C-alpha positions, -999 to 999 in steps of 0.1 A, spaced: -133 -897 43 -97 -902 27 -69 -885 42 -65 -865 12 -101 -854 11 -99 -843 46 -70 -818 35 -73 -784 21 -58 -773 -11 -31 -746 -7 -24 -720 -32 9 -725 -54 32 -696 -53 55 -711 -79 91 -719 -71 84 -757 -64 92 -785 -88 60 -805 -101 56 -842 -87 74 -867 -106 80 -906 -106 75 -924 -72 62 -895 -54 35 -890 -80 25 -925 -77 20 -926 -42 -4 -898 -46 -22 -917 -75 -26 -946 -55 -48 -928 -31 -74 -917 -58 -93 -944 -76 -97 -941 -113 -78 -911 -119 -51 -909 -146 -18 -892 -147 -12 -880 -182 26 -874 -190 34 -864 -153 15 -835 -160 -21 -836 -154 -47 -857 -135 -80 -867 -154 -109 -889 -149 -142 -893 -166 -177 -896 -148 -206 -913 -165 -243 -904 -158 -276 -915 -172 -285 -883 -186 -272 -846 -192 -291 -832 -162 -273 -855 -137 -239 -847 -153 -246 -809 -151 -256 -814 -115 -224 -830 -110 -205 -803 -129 -220 -778 -105 -210 -796 -74 -176 -798 -88 -176 -762 -93 -186 -754 -59 -156 -775 -45 -133 -758 -68 -144 -724 -57 -142 -734 -19 -108 -748 -25 -95 -719 -48 -83 -747 -71 -98 -747 -105 -99 -777 -130 -110 -780 -167 -144 -797 -170 -157 -812 -203 -195 -816 -202 -213 -838 -224 -247 -857 -224 -241 -882 -197 -203 -875 -191 -183 -850 -173 -145 -852 -177 -125 -833 -151 -89 -827 -156 -65 -807 -132 -30 -797 -127 -13 -767 -110 -9 -739 -136 17 -719 -117 43 -746 -121 29 -765 -152 26 -801 -135 9 -816 -104 10 -808 -67 -6 -824 -36 -35 -799 -42 -45 -816 -75 -49 -849 -57 -68 -832 -29 -91 -817 -54 -94 -852 -69 -102 -869 -36 -128 -842 -28 -146 -847 -61 -145 -884 -56 -166 -880 -26 -193 -863 -45 
C-alpha cells in the first residue's frame, strides 16, 4: 500500500490555499497515470473490456468515495471510466484529492 493510500481524506473547511507548483508536482509523482489539469483538478481514465466491468469499477470507486467523504466526478461509458477530483470548497487540489486517487489506484 502506498503512503498516500494508507491515509484518510480530511474534509476541507476552506480557508486554505489550493496546492500549486512544486508541492502539486510532489504529490502527482506519487500517483501513476493521473494528470493535473490547470493546477485545478486531477483526472485519470481507466479502460475495461466491457461495460459491466467498467460499471463494477465505478461502484467500487463510489464505495471508497462514500467511506472517505470525498466525492469525485465519474464518467462511465462502454469500457471506460474517467475519474476527476478536486476540492470544491477551495476550488482546487488538496492532499485529500491525491489520497483518493491513490486509493482508487489500488482497485
